[in-house]
Each structure stands twice: as structure tokens, then as C-alpha cells.
C-alpha positions as CSV (number, residue, x, y, z in Angstrom):
1,X,-4.7,125.2,43.5
2,X,-6.8,122.3,44.3
3,X,-8.5,119.2,42.9
4,X,-11.5,117.7,44.5
5,X,-14.6,115.6,44.2
6,X,-17.8,114.9,46.2
7,X,-17.6,112.9,49.4
8,X,-14.1,111.8,50.4
9,X,-11.3,112.8,48.0
10,X,-9.5,116.1,47.5
11,X,-6.0,117.5,47.4
12,X,-4.6,121.1,47.4
13,X,-1.5,123.2,47.5
14,X,-1.7,126.7,48.9
15,X,1.3,129.1,48.6
16,X,1.9,132.4,50.4
17,X,3.6,135.2,48.4
18,X,3.9,133.2,45.1
19,X,1.7,131.4,42.6
20,X,2.2,127.6,42.3
21,X,3.0,126.4,38.8
22,X,0.9,123.3,38.2
23,X,2.9,120.4,36.8
24,X,0.4,117.6,37.2
25,X,-3.2,117.2,38.3
26,X,-3.3,113.4,38.4
27,X,-0.9,110.5,39.1
28,X,0.2,109.0,35.7
29,X,-0.3,105.4,34.8
30,X,-4.0,105.0,34.6
31,X,-6.0,107.4,32.4
32,X,-9.3,105.9,33.7
33,X,-8.6,106.8,37.3
34,X,-10.7,109.9,38.0
35,X,-10.3,110.0,41.8
36,X,-8.9,113.3,43.1
37,X,-5.8,111.9,44.9
38,X,-2.8,113.7,43.4
39,X,-1.6,117.2,42.5
40,X,1.9,118.6,41.8
41,X,3.3,122.0,41.4
42,X,6.5,124.0,41.4
43,X,6.7,126.5,44.3
44,X,9.7,128.7,44.9
45,X,11.9,126.3,42.9
46,X,10.7,123.2,44.7
47,X,8.4,120.5,43.3
48,X,5.7,119.9,45.8
49,X,3.1,117.2,45.7
50,X,-0.2,116.8,47.6
51,X,-1.2,113.2,47.6
52,X,-4.0,111.2,49.3
53,X,-3.4,107.5,48.9
54,X,-6.3,105.1,49.0
55,X,-7.2,103.7,52.4
56,X,-7.7,100.2,51.1
57,X,-10.2,98.9,53.6
58,X,-11.7,96.4,53.8
59,X,-9.0,93.9,52.8
60,X,-8.7,91.7,50.9
61,X,-11.2,93.3,48.5
62,X,-11.2,95.5,45.4
63,X,-10.4,98.6,47.4
64,X,-7.3,97.0,48.7
65,X,-6.3,96.0,45.2
66,X,-6.8,99.6,44.1
67,X,-4.6,100.8,46.9
68,X,-1.7,98.6,45.9
69,X,-2.1,99.5,42.2
70,X,-2.2,103.2,43.0
71,X,1.0,102.8,45.1
72,X,2.7,101.1,42.3
73,X,1.9,104.0,40.0
74,X,3.2,106.3,42.8
75,X,6.5,104.3,42.9
76,X,6.9,104.7,39.2
77,X,6.3,108.4,39.1
78,X,8.4,109.0,42.3
79,X,11.3,107.2,40.7
80,X,11.2,109.7,37.8
81,X,10.9,112.7,40.2
82,X,13.8,111.4,42.3
83,X,16.0,111.1,39.3
84,X,15.0,114.5,37.9
85,X,17.8,116.4,39.7
86,X,15.5,118.9,41.4
87,X,14.3,119.4,45.0
88,X,11.1,117.5,45.5
89,X,8.8,117.2,48.5
90,X,6.5,114.1,48.2
91,X,3.9,115.1,50.8
92,X,0.6,113.8,51.9
93,X,-1.6,111.2,53.5
94,X,-0.1,107.9,52.4
95,X,-2.5,105.7,54.5
96,X,0.5,103.5,55.4
97,X,1.9,102.9,58.9
98,X,5.6,102.2,57.9
99,X,6.6,100.2,61.0
100,X,5.2,99.0,64.3
101,X,6.8,102.0,66.1
102,X,4.5,104.3,64.1
103,X,1.3,103.0,65.8
104,X,0.1,102.8,69.4
105,X,-1.0,99.1,69.4
106,X,-0.5,96.8,66.4
107,X,-3.0,94.2,67.7
108,X,-6.1,96.4,67.4
109,X,-5.2,97.2,63.7
110,X,-3.9,93.8,62.8
111,X,-6.3,93.4,59.9
112,X,-6.3,97.0,58.8
113,X,-5.1,97.8,55.3
114,X,-2.8,100.5,56.7
115,X,-0.5,97.8,58.3
116,X,-0.5,95.1,55.7
117,X,2.9,93.8,54.5
118,X,2.3,94.7,50.9
119,X,1.7,98.5,51.3
120,X,4.5,98.6,54.0
121,X,6.8,97.0,51.5
122,X,5.8,99.6,48.8
123,X,6.6,102.5,51.3
124,X,10.0,100.9,52.0
125,X,10.6,100.7,48.2
126,X,10.0,104.5,48.1
127,X,12.7,105.1,50.7
128,X,15.1,102.8,48.9
129,X,14.7,105.0,45.7
130,X,16.5,107.7,47.7
131,X,13.6,109.6,49.4
132,X,14.2,110.7,53.0
133,X,11.5,110.7,55.7
134,X,11.8,114.3,57.0
135,X,10.1,113.6,60.3
136,X,12.4,110.6,61.1
137,X,15.5,112.4,59.8
138,X,15.0,115.2,62.4
139,X,13.5,113.2,65.2
140,X,14.9,109.6,64.8
141,X,13.9,108.5,68.3
142,X,10.8,110.5,69.0
143,X,7.3,109.3,69.4
144,X,5.7,110.9,66.4
145,X,2.1,110.5,65.3
146,X,-0.2,112.3,62.9
147,X,-3.6,110.7,63.1
148,X,-6.2,110.1,65.9
149,X,-9.5,108.6,64.6
150,X,-12.7,110.0,66.0
151,X,-14.0,106.5,66.4
152,X,-13.7,104.6,69.7
153,X,-12.6,107.6,71.7
154,X,-9.1,107.3,70.2
155,X,-8.1,111.0,70.8
156,X,-8.8,111.0,74.6
157,X,-7.1,107.5,74.8
158,X,-4.2,108.7,72.7
159,X,-4.6,105.8,70.3
160,X,-2.5,107.2,67.5
161,X,-0.8,106.4,64.1
162,X,1.7,108.0,61.8
163,X,0.3,107.9,58.2
164,X,1.1,111.4,57.0
165,X,4.6,111.7,55.5
166,X,6.9,114.3,54.0
167,X,9.5,112.5,51.8
168,X,12.4,114.6,50.4
169,X,14.5,114.0,47.3
170,X,18.2,114.1,47.7
171,X,18.5,117.8,46.8
172,X,15.6,118.7,49.1
173,X,17.1,116.6,51.9
174,X,20.3,118.7,51.8
175,X,18.1,121.8,52.5
176,X,16.3,120.2,55.4
177,X,16.2,122.6,58.4
178,X,13.4,121.4,60.6
179,X,10.3,119.1,60.7
180,X,7.6,118.2,63.2
181,X,4.0,117.5,64.1
182,X,1.8,120.0,65.8
183,X,-0.1,117.5,67.9
184,X,-2.1,120.1,70.0
185,X,-4.1,121.2,66.9
186,X,-5.8,117.8,66.9
187,X,-7.4,118.7,70.3
188,X,-9.1,121.9,69.0
189,X,-12.9,122.0,68.6
190,X,-13.9,120.7,65.2
191,X,-10.4,119.7,64.2
192,X,-9.4,117.2,61.6
193,X,-8.5,113.7,62.8
194,X,-5.0,114.5,61.4
195,X,-2.5,116.8,63.1
196,X,-0.4,119.2,61.0
197,X,2.9,117.8,59.9
198,X,5.4,120.3,58.6
199,X,8.9,120.6,57.1
200,X,11.2,123.6,56.7
201,X,13.8,123.9,53.9
202,X,16.7,126.3,53.8
203,X,17.2,128.8,51.0
204,X,18.9,127.2,48.1
205,X,21.7,129.8,47.7
206,X,24.6,129.6,50.0
207,X,24.9,132.2,52.7
208,X,21.3,133.3,52.8
209,X,20.1,131.0,55.5
210,X,21.4,128.4,57.9
211,X,19.7,125.3,59.3
212,X,17.9,125.5,62.6
213,X,19.9,123.8,65.3
214,X,18.2,120.5,66.0
215,X,17.3,119.8,69.6
216,X,16.3,116.5,71.2
217,X,13.4,114.6,69.6
218,X,10.0,116.1,70.2
219,X,7.3,113.8,71.6
220,X,4.2,114.6,69.5
221,X,2.0,113.3,72.4
222,X,2.9,116.4,74.4
223,X,1.8,120.0,73.8
224,X,4.5,122.5,72.9
225,X,6.0,124.6,75.7
226,X,4.9,128.2,75.7
227,X,8.3,129.5,74.5
228,X,8.3,127.0,71.6
229,X,4.7,127.8,70.8
230,X,5.6,131.5,70.5
231,X,8.5,130.7,68.3
232,X,6.3,128.5,66.0
233,X,3.7,131.2,65.8
234,X,6.3,133.8,64.7
235,X,7.8,131.4,62.3
236,X,4.4,130.6,60.8
237,X,3.8,134.2,59.9
238,X,7.1,134.2,57.9
239,X,6.8,130.8,56.2
240,X,5.8,130.2,52.6
241,X,4.2,128.2,51.2
242,X,1.5,126.4,53.2
243,X,0.3,123.1,52.0
244,X,-3.2,121.9,52.8
245,X,-3.8,118.2,52.0
246,X,-7.2,116.5,52.1
247,X,-8.5,119.1,54.6
248,X,-5.5,118.3,56.8
249,X,-2.3,120.3,57.1
250,X,1.2,119.7,55.8
251,X,3.5,122.7,55.7
252,X,6.5,123.4,53.6
253,X,8.7,126.4,54.4
254,X,11.3,127.8,52.1
255,X,13.4,130.4,53.9
256,X,13.8,133.7,52.0
């Protein structure tokens, strides 16, 4: 399932071995907003979103105002999802760098919409609703990044940001088994400027699966070791479903 439009915007949810049940094709709150930035579906008993928040540049300007208004609508809908009593994964490109630790050098992005106090405060409000940042929950001290622009030679210089997030509702957080960023994919020929971010959830029924033992924090600046890469390749063939968001990759695995 997907929703797209010409030029920049588009979101999608792909599932392996099951058919997503669409619950929403747009973010509620503004019937006049026709930009393809949100889609939502039930997959294997989990509500999954694919969102692409507005970039907001340049700021201050109408695009930044739209970014803040869109995030307010997301806050309102996320609050309802969080209170629904079901496992939810609020996944996508938020176009927000939550804190200074999520960017390589604040000074070079000081005027960028991604780092402004207002959208950062909105992201913090999301977390205070009860959402759990899956990447930080599994790797609280690791250097984790998801985005390297093609401009100004940023990939070779390792000038990176974390703007892609997988937020879990309370019930989904209880099933969290693993999460990470496959940094090495960003270095492949013709790759997106985003690296794949992924999360794995345990089977809901007790006794069917156990969480993967968490090791030390993984530095997303380094390629995976051969043994880890082999493990990830095997796991990928067993995972379902796969989420593709804005041409980038966010994966959700629900163990069978």
C-alpha cells in the first residue's frame, strides 16, 4: 500500500506474508492538506504508520509554519493512538533532530528547520505522551545517525544526522526485541541519502519468542562485522513486514 504524488512526497507500507489493512491515508486535522505525507495500517496485529514530516526550510517562512502545523496535527493523532490500548509503531522521516547529540555539528545547521526549538519541543511532547524511541531504548549511548545529505560531500566526510525515528506505544515497547541502523547501505551506489532504520518486535503471545539479548551500543558510523552481517541477512529473510518510507527504509519485524 502506498500514497504518493509528483516530485517530493510519498509514503508506503509493504508487508511480507500478509496484507496490510489500511486504517488511514492522511493525517487528520486538515481536510485541505493534499500532500502525501501519512499512511497507517494494521499489520499482524500492530498499527504501523509511514510518515514523512515537512522539512520546513527555509525558516522563518510559510513552509516552516506548515511544518509546525503538521506536527501539531501529528501530536493530536498520536495522542489518540497512544491511548488506544493497541501496539503502535509511529515510524518515518520526522525531519527533526531531537537533540544536539543526534547531529555531527550543530553550528553548520544552526539556522536549519530541523534543529529549531519549536519542532524539537514538539518531538519532546510526543515522547512525553508515552512513546518510546526504539533506537535510543536499545542503544542509549551509541552514536546513531540515519541521514547523510548528498550535498557538500557529507557522506565521505561523515557529516550525519538522525531524523528518522521509530516510536513505540507502551504495548509495542513491551515487545521490543532489537533496533538499529544499517549504515553501510548508505554507501552503496545509487543509495538513498537515508540509511535503513529498523525495529524488531516479539510475538505477542507468551512463550512463542524471547527478546534478542542486547549487546553493547552499535556505532552506526562503522560497518557491521561479517558475522553480524550474516546474522542480519538471515534475519531479514525471516522478517515480516518490511516498511519502505519515502523511498528510504524502515523495517518492522514481528516474530512468528
